[in-house]
Every structure is written in structure tokens, then in C-alpha cells.
C-alpha positions in Angstrom: 0.9 -1.5 28.1 3.3 -4.0 28.0 3.8 -7.3 25.4 4.2 -10.2 27.3 7.1 -11.8 24.4 7.4 -14.8 26.5 4.1 -15.9 25.4 4.4 -15.2 21.6 4.9 -17.7 19.2 7.7 -18.3 17.4 8.3 -21.7 15.7 7.3 -22.7 12.5 3.4 -23.7 11.8 4.6 -27.1 10.0 1.7 -30.2 10.7 1.0 -31.3 13.8 4.6 -31.0 15.0 7.5 -29.1 15.3 9.9 -30.4 12.8 13.5 -31.0 14.4 16.0 -29.2 12.2 19.0 -27.0 13.1 17.8 -23.5 11.3 19.6 -19.9 11.7 17.0 -17.5 12.7 15.7 -13.9 12.1 15.6 -11.1 14.2 12.6 -8.9 14.7 12.9 -5.3 15.6 10.5 -2.6 17.0 10.6 0.2 14.6 9.8 2.7 16.8 13.0 1.5 19.2 15.0 -0.4 17.0 14.9 -2.8 20.0 15.0 -6.5 19.4 11.4 -8.0 20.1 12.0 -11.7 19.8 13.6 -14.1 16.6 12.2 -16.6 14.6 13.5 -19.9 12.5 14.9 -18.8 9.2 12.9 -21.8 7.6 14.4 -23.4 4.7 13.6 -24.7 1.9 13.3 -28.1 3.4 11.1 -26.5 5.7 9.2 -24.8 3.2 8.9 -28.8 0.8 7.7 -30.4 4.5 5.0 -27.8 4.7 3.6 -27.9 1.5 3.5 -31.5 2.2 1.5 -31.1 5.5 -0.7 -29.1 3.5 -1.2 -31.9 0.8 -1.6 -34.6 3.6 -4.8 -32.3 5.5 -6.0 -31.3 2.2 -8.4 -34.7 1.1 -10.0 -34.2 4.7 -10.2 -30.5 4.9 -11.7 -31.1 1.6 -14.2 -33.3 2.6 -15.2 -31.6 5.7 -19.0 -29.9 4.9 -19.1 -26.3 4.0 -21.2 -26.0 7.5 -18.7 -27.2 9.5 -15.9 -24.9 7.8 -18.3 -22.3 8.4 -18.6 -23.0 11.8 -14.9 -22.7 12.7 -14.1 -20.2 10.9 -16.5 -18.4 13.0 -14.7 -19.3 15.9 -11.9 -17.7 14.3 -13.4 -14.6 14.6 -14.4 -15.0 17.9 -11.4 -15.4 19.3 -9.5 -12.8 17.3 -11.9 -10.3 18.4 -11.9 -11.3 22.4 -8.2 -10.6 21.9 -8.6 -8.1 19.9 -6.4 -5.7 22.1 -2.8 -8.3 22.6 -3.4 -8.3 18.5 -3.2 -4.3 18.0 -0.4 -4.5 20.4 1.9 -7.1 18.7 0.6 -5.3 15.1 2.3 -2.2 16.7 5.5 -3.5 18.1 6.9 -5.0 15.5 5.0 -2.8 12.5 5.2 0.7 14.4 1.9 1.9 13.6 -0.5 3.3 15.9 -2.8 1.5 18.3 -5.5 3.7 16.2 -4.5 2.0 13.0 -3.8 -1.7 14.9 -7.0 -1.5 16.4 -8.9 -0.9 12.8 -6.4 -3.3 11.2 -7.4 -6.3 13.8 -11.0 -5.2 13.3 -10.6 -5.7 9.7 -8.5 -8.8 9.7 -10.8 -10.4 11.5 -14.0 -9.4 9.6 -12.3 -11.8 6.5 -13.1 -15.0 9.2 -16.8 -14.1 9.4 -17.4 -13.4 5.8 -15.9 -16.0 4.5 -17.5 -18.3 7.4 -20.8 -17.1 5.9 -19.1 -17.6 2.5 -18.1 -21.0 2.9 -22.1 -22.5 2.3 -22.6 -20.2 -1.3 -19.9 -21.7 -3.4 -23.3 -22.7 -5.4 -23.2 -24.3 -9.2 -24.8 -24.3 -11.7 -27.6 -26.4 -13.6 -28.8 -25.3 -17.4 -29.7 -26.8 -20.3 -27.6 -26.4 -23.6 -28.9 -24.5 -26.2 -29.3 -27.2 -28.4 -31.2 -29.1 -26.0 -28.3 -32.4 -26.5 -28.0 -32.3 -22.7 -27.6 -30.6 -19.2 -25.1 -28.4 -18.3 -24.0 -29.1 -14.6 -21.5 -27.1 -13.2 -19.7 -27.4 -9.5 -16.6 -25.3 -7.7 -14.4 -27.4 -6.2 -11.5 -26.8 -4.1 -7.9 -26.0 -6.3 -6.3 -27.5 -3.3 -2.7 -26.7 -1.4 -2.3 -22.8 -2.4 0.8 -20.7 -0.8 -0.2 -17.5 0.3 2.8 -14.8 0.4 1.9 -12.2 2.5 3.8 -8.1 3.0 4.7 -6.1 6.4 2.3 -3.2 6.1 -0.9 -5.1 7.2 0.5 -8.2 8.9 -3.0 -9.4 10.3 -5.2 -8.2 7.7 -3.4 -9.4 4.4 -3.0 -12.5 6.2 -6.8 -13.3 7.0 -7.8 -11.9 3.5 -6.4 -14.8 1.6 -6.5 -17.4 4.7 -9.6 -17.4 5.2 -11.0 -17.5 1.6 -8.9 -20.5 1.1 -10.2 -22.5 4.0 -13.8 -21.5 3.5 -13.1 -23.3 -0.4 -12.1 -26.4 1.1 -8.2 -25.2 0.4 -4.7 -25.9 2.4 -2.3 -23.8 2.6 1.3 -22.4 3.4 1.5 -18.7 4.3 5.1 -17.2 4.0 5.1 -14.0 6.0 7.0 -10.7 5.9 10.4 -11.0 7.7 9.5 -7.4 9.3 6.4 -9.0 11.2 6.6 -13.0 11.1 5.1 -12.8 15.2 1.3 -11.6 13.9 1.0 -13.9 11.4 2.2 -17.1 13.6 0.0 -15.5 16.7 -2.8 -15.8 14.1 -2.0 -19.5 13.2 -2.3 -19.8 17.2 -5.5 -18.9 17.1 -6.9 -20.6 14.4 -6.0 -24.5 15.7 -7.2 -23.2 18.8 -10.9 -22.4 16.7 -10.2 -26.2 15.7 -8.6 -25.8 12.1 -6.8 -28.8 11.8 -2.9 -30.0 11.8 -1.5 -29.0 8.7 -4.6 -26.8 7.4 -2.4 -23.4 7.8 1.9 -23.9 8.0 3.6 -21.1 8.4 7.1 -20.3 7.1 9.2 -17.3 8.3 12.3 -17.0 6.2 14.7 -14.5 5.0 15.5 -16.8 1.7 11.9 -15.6 0.5 13.2 -16.3 -3.4 14.8 -19.7 -3.0 11.8 -21.2 -0.5 9.0 -19.6 -2.3 10.5 -20.7 -5.7 10.7 -24.4 -4.5 7.1 -24.1 -3.4 6.1 -22.9 -7.2 8.0 -25.8 -8.2 6.2 -28.7 -6.2 3.5 -30.6 -8.5 1.5 -30.6 -4.9 0.8 -27.0 -5.0 -1.9 -25.5 -7.7 -2.4 -22.0 -6.2 -0.2 -18.9 -5.1 -2.2 -15.7 -3.8 0.7 -12.9 -3.2 0.7 -9.6 -2.0 3.6 -6.8 -2.7 5.5 -5.0 -4.9 4.9 -5.2 -9.0 8.7 -5.7 -9.2 9.0 -8.9 -7.3 5.2 -10.1 -8.9 6.4 -10.3 -12.5 9.1 -12.4 -11.0 6.2 -14.7 -9.1 4.8 -14.7 -12.5 7.1 -16.2 -14.4 8.0 -18.8 -11.8 4.3 -19.7 -11.2 4.1 -20.3 -15.0 6.2 -23.5 -15.2 3.8 -25.3 -13.3 0.5 -23.0 -15.0 -0.8 -22.3 -11.1 -3.5 -20.4 -10.4 -2.5 -16.4 -9.2 -4.0 -13.9 -7.4 -1.3 -10.9 -7.3 -2.2 -7.6 -5.4 0.6 -5.4 -6.3 1.5 -1.3 -6.1 -0.7 0.8 -6.1 0.3 5.1 -7.0 -3.3 6.0 -5.5 -4.5 9.4 -7.5 -6.9 11.8 -5.0 -8.9 14.3 -7.3 -10.6 17.4 -5.2 -12.9 18.8 -8.2 -13.7 22.6 -7.6 -17.0 21.9 -6.8 -15.9 19.5 -3.3 -16.5 20.3 0.2 -13.2 21.3 1.8 -13.6 20.2 4.6 -14.7 16.6 4.0 -11.8 16.4 1.1 -9.3 17.1 3.5 -10.5 14.7 6.0 -11.2 12.2 3.3 -7.3 12.9 2.3 -5.7 12.9 5.8 -7.4 9.1 5.9 -6.3 8.3 2.6 -3.3 9.6 3.2 -1.9 8.9 6.7 -3.4 5.1 7.3 -0.1 3.2 8.4 1.5 6.4 8.0 0.9 6.1 4.5 2.3 2.8 4.1 -0.4 1.3 2.1 -0.7 0.4 -0.8 -4.2 2.4 -1.6 -2.5 5.4 -0.2 -3.2 9.0 -1.9 0.1 9.5 -4.0 -0.6 11.8 -6.3 -3.0 14.5 -4.9 -4.8 17.1 -8.1 -6.3 19.9 -6.7 -8.7 22.1 -8.4 -6.6 25.1 -8.9 -8.9 27.1 -7.6 -8.6 25.4 -4.4 -5.1 24.3 -4.0 -4.4 27.3 -1.4 -7.0 26.4 0.9 -6.7 22.9 0.7 -2.7 23.2 1.2 -3.1 25.5 4.2 -5.7 23.4 5.6 -3.6 19.6 5.2 -0.4 21.3 6.1 -2.2 22.9 9.5 -3.5 18.5 10.5 -0.3 17.2 8.9 1.8 19.3 10.4 0.4 19.3 14.3 0.1 15.0 13.8 2.2 13.7 17.1 5.2 11.3 15.7 6.0 8.8 18.3 6.2 5.0 18.7 3.2 3.1 17.7 2.7 1.5 21.2 2.0 4.7 22.3 -1.0 5.9 22.8 -0.7 9.4 22.0 1.1 8.7 19.2 -0.7 9.4 15.4 2.2 8.8 13.4 4.2 5.9 13.9 7.3 5.3 12.6 8.4 3.3 8.6 9.1 -0.1 9.2 12.6 0.4 8.9 15.7 3.0 8.3 15.5 1.5 4.0 12.6 3.1 4.4 13.1 6.3 5.6 16.4 6.4 3.0 13.5 5.9 -0.1 11.2 9.3 1.3 14.2 11.2 2.3 15.5 10.5 -1.4 12.3 11.1 -3.0 11.0 14.3 -1.1 14.8 16.1 -1.7 14.9 15.2 -5.5 11.2 16.6 -5.9 12.4 20.1 -3.9 15.4 20.0 -5.8 12.7 19.5 -8.9 11.3 22.5 -7.5 8.7 21.9 -4.7 8.1 23.4 -1.8 8.0 22.1 1.6 5.5 23.4 3.7 5.7 21.4 6.5 7.8 18.2 7.9 10.5 17.0 5.6 12.6 16.2 7.0 13.6 13.1 9.9 12.8 14.0 13.5 15.6 13.9 15.9 14.8 10.8 17.7 15.7 6.9 17.6 14.0 4.6 16.0 12.8 4.8 11.6 10.8 8.3 11.4 9.9 10.8 9.4 7.9 13.5 9.5 4.4 14.3 8.1 5.1 16.3 5.1 3.2 18.1 2.6 4.6 19.2 -0.9 3.7 22.1 -3.1 4.5 23.1 -6.3 5.0 19.7 -7.7 6.4 19.0 -10.8 4.4 15.5 -12.0 7.1 14.2 -13.8 9.1 13.8 -10.5 10.2 10.6 -9.0 8.0 11.1 -5.8 4.7 11.1 -8.3 5.8 8.3 -10.7 7.1 6.5 -7.8 4.8 4.9 -4.6 5.9 6.8 -1.5 5.0 4.5 1.1 5.1 7.2 3.2 3.9 10.2 5.4 4.1 12.6 2.1 1.7 14.1 0.7 2.5 15.6 -3.2 -0.1 18.5 -4.2 -0.6 19.4 -7.7 -3.1 21.8 -9.6 -5.1 21.1 -12.4 -7.6 23.5 -13.9 -10.1 21.2 -15.7 -11.9 17.4 -15.2 -10.2 15.9 -18.4 -6.5 17.1 -17.4 -7.2 15.5 -13.8 -8.2 12.3 -15.4 -5.1 11.9 -17.4 -3.0 12.9 -15.1 -4.5 10.2 -13.0 -4.0 7.6 -15.7 -0.7 8.5 -16.6 0.5 5.1 -15.0 1.0 1.3 -15.7 -0.1 1.0 -12.1 -4.2 1.1 -11.3 -5.4 -0.1 -8.0 -6.9 2.6 -5.9 -8.3 6.4 -6.3 -9.8 8.8 -4.5 -12.7 11.4 -6.1 -14.1 14.7 -4.3 -17.1 16.8 -5.6 -20.5 18.2 -4.9 -22.1 16.9 -7.6 -22.2 13.1 -7.7 -23.4 12.6 -11.2 -20.3 14.6 -11.8 -18.3 12.5 -9.2 -19.6 8.5 -10.7 -19.1 10.2 -14.3 -15.0 11.1 -12.9 -14.6 7.7 -11.3 -15.9 5.5 -14.5 -13.0 6.9 -16.2 -10.1 6.6 -14.2 -8.5 3.4 -14.4 -8.2 1.9 -11.2 -9.6 -1.2 -9.6 -11.0 0.1 -7.2 -12.3 4.0 -6.5 -13.9 5.9 -3.3 -16.2 8.6 -4.0 -16.5 11.2 -1.7 -14.4 9.3 1.3 -11.1 8.5 2.5 -11.6 4.5 2.8 -12.3 1.7 -0.1 -11.6 -1.1 1.7 -14.1 -3.6 2.8 -13.9 -7.5 3.2 -17.8 -7.5 1.3 -16.4 -5.7 -2.1 -13.5 -7.5 -4.6 -10.4 -5.8 -3.7 -7.9 -5.6 -6.5 -6.6 -3.4 -9.6 -6.0 -3.4 -13.0 -2.9 -2.9 -15.4 0.4 -3.6 -13.5 -1.4 -3.3 -10.2 -2.7 -6.7 -10.3 -4.4 -10.0 -11.5 -7.6 -11.6 -9.6 -9.6 -10.2 -6.3 -9.9 -10.5 -2.8 -12.6 -10.1 -0.5 -16.2 -10.7 -1.7 -17.9 -13.6 -3.1 -14.7 -13.7 -5.9 -12.1 -13.5 -3.4 -13.6 -17.3 -3.0 -13.7 -18.5 -5.9 -9.9 -17.8 -6.5 -9.5 -20.9 -4.8 -11.6 -22.7 -6.6 -11.9 -24.2 -9.8 -14.9 -24.4 -12.4 -15.5 -28.4 -13.1 -18.6 -28.6 -16.2 -20.5 -31.9 -16.7 -22.8 -32.8 -19.0 -25.0 -35.6 -18.3 -28.8 -36.1 -19.6 -32.0 -37.3 -17.8 
């Protein structure tokens, strides 16, 4: 299959018409080959503020649009994304590098946020009660917060965009989306689809820029902006929280993860390894929910390591757009360098490489699927997100030991537990310091479930009804009758 780059949207999305301004450009590269896919404008501070202005101008009409009408438009967004799923998946695989299987799954997941929030748009119901002393009635209604800035990462360019756009629009907000410089084309395509579905001009604005810090900072200090939704690293999240504090913005922050994967001694090994492959290798390990620290009961670790090594060692590594590929490239060479350094340091600390542990001899930003055993629990590869196709196995003896090790981090996004005893698994799950826990399954994300972390993995939730409320404010009215 071949991508028709000539039909790709490449312009900033600001209000109704392009703004005439000389801009530099950003090269969008295919990480599988290093080849140039397209160029997009390198937006400026002025572009960001123009986008805020367009969103602010569109806000009164959009918030006055009935919830049912907003819902129908979102439903059409889902229908159009579903109809064009294959071309969207191909674009994701081209600019992100993930396999077509992963891209197809992401496209379906991303589209589902439009369908879910088309249903939630009519459910922002308020409350009515009598005050305890009987003096007045308490009326609570939910209102859209206003203009929201959305900042998304490169690893799920479709899903991270729709997971923010859909609830914001359902709530009656207008948005400015700043996608990652590595994967802007998917966001621009989604904005185009939304316009075709009936989203009015100015409701969704997209600014591509390599000056993310400057442009986002300027937007956050614009008094017309009232909310920020960010997905990315904890380090950048801290900076944005400081920036947001100047204007007291409402913030939703989905930050880094360091997910533990616990295999207890009564687990079904076949199921556990299947779940581990999914939790570890989704998007080649480049996911904030990816299994990062794999704790296996000492009685099972040899068998788990052997089976996992065999599975990882036979994965076909290749271009994301190839139907044969089972593991695509990392996003760029810098990401490969980080993974290589972490693996080399782990080996220096005493770990053994069961399979992989090197760059394949090929062009593109590839790293071989890797299994490490005998990993030092204090090594950097355990303390930091790997964000690559590397599985680090660590033995434990008791549930208490596993839980303590899993919780020994300042992050707490996702966690996984495998056990043949559901009561035991749920007991362990309740003790894990994570915003999400998958029990006997390798996938935790669902548009109908609240997605988010604890500790330094973030604030707020995306998905579910909670995701809608992130873009709304409760107004209390005291009255009598």
C-alpha cells in the first residue's frame, strides 16, 4: 500500500481561513526509513495566539449549541474515522513507525472516543437538593470551562488527540491542539475529518510548532484560555503546571509511567506471557502504560523467561507499513540511543541478555526486541521508563515483596497482576499505588473507563464520564421556591 502524500493536510488550522504569514517548516520523517514524508508549518507565538483568538471567537456559539446537536456531530466524526480507518492507520504507521496492526487498533480506539462522548454530551446532568437546614434549594449545573489548550505526544497521535478533543467538544468547549512535532500529520487529518463532520470553524484549531515551550507558554498566559490538558513526560508536566499556575488554569495531566507487571506463583503461565507480550510490546514498548518492571515469582521465572525470550526473539522487525512487521522502529535515533544506553548499563550492573540487546543492521530507528534476566532492581532500566521493546525480569519470593517493589517509585500510572486466584489478585491490586490495574489481562485502556495516574503520574482523568467533567465547572445556585 502507498500513502498519497499529496492529499495530506499540511497547513495550520486556525479559524476559518489560513492566516497569511511567512513561516519556517518542520520536516516529518518516516522512522522506518528516515525518508521525508512531508513538511508542515513551524508555528510561531503569533500563530498560537491567533488560534486562541479563533477558539475564543467560536466559543459562544459552540457552547450555545444544544448537547444533542454536539452529540450528533461527534457521532459523525466517529463514522468518518471508521470509514477511513485504513488510510488513517497507514498514516500513523508512516509517521510514527508502529506496525499496521497497532495502527489499526489505535485508529479504532481513537474513533471510539468520538462515539463515547457523543453519548456523554447529553449526560452532563446537574443536581437539585434541599439544604440540610431547609433554608434554600441547592441547584448545581455544569458549564463548559471555555477555551482549552491540548498538548499531545507522538506515541499515539490519533488516540491522544481524540481522547482530549472529544470530551472538550462534548462539554461545549473550543480547543487549540498542539501535536508532537514528530507526528503532526495525523492530528491535521483528524481536524480535517472533524470539519467534514460538521464541527464549525474555530472550534478545533491545530498549531504545529517546534517551539513548543514558547508557543504553549504564550497560550497559557492568554486570559482567554481556561484549561490545559497535557499528555507527556513528568518533567515537562511539572513545567506546564508551573506555567498554568500563573493564570490558575484547570489542568489535566497524564504523565509518565513505570508500570510493574506481577506474575504470582499461581498464575497461568501461558496467559501471563500472552498478557505480558501485549502489555510490553504494544507500539513497540513506546506507551506510558507499557510493562516496564516485570516481577516474576522465583519458582516461575526460568519458565517465564524462556517462553518470553522465544516469543520476543521470533518477532519480525521491520517497517511499520509492512504487513509482515510485528515490531516497528522507535520514533527516532535519539530514542534508540536511550534504550541502548539503558540496556548496556543494565548488563554492566549484572543483567544477562536472553535475546536481542542490540540494534539490527538496517536503516531506520530500530532496536531488537530484548529480554533481560537477573536485572538489578536498582539499575536505571528499572527506575526509568524504557520506552522501547525491552523486557526486564526480576524475581521475587512473596506477595508483600512484589507489592513493595512495585510501589517503590514516585510514579503510579498503570500496573498488571496475574494470579490463578481472583481474590488474591484483587487483594494485591488494591495495594498497588497506581491509577489503573489490569488483573489477568494485558490491556487496561478503555474509552469508557477513567484513565489516569497517582503520585507523579498525573492529575485528573481522561475517558469515562470523568473525562467530560475535566472540561466543565460546577456552578452552584442558591434559590427558594
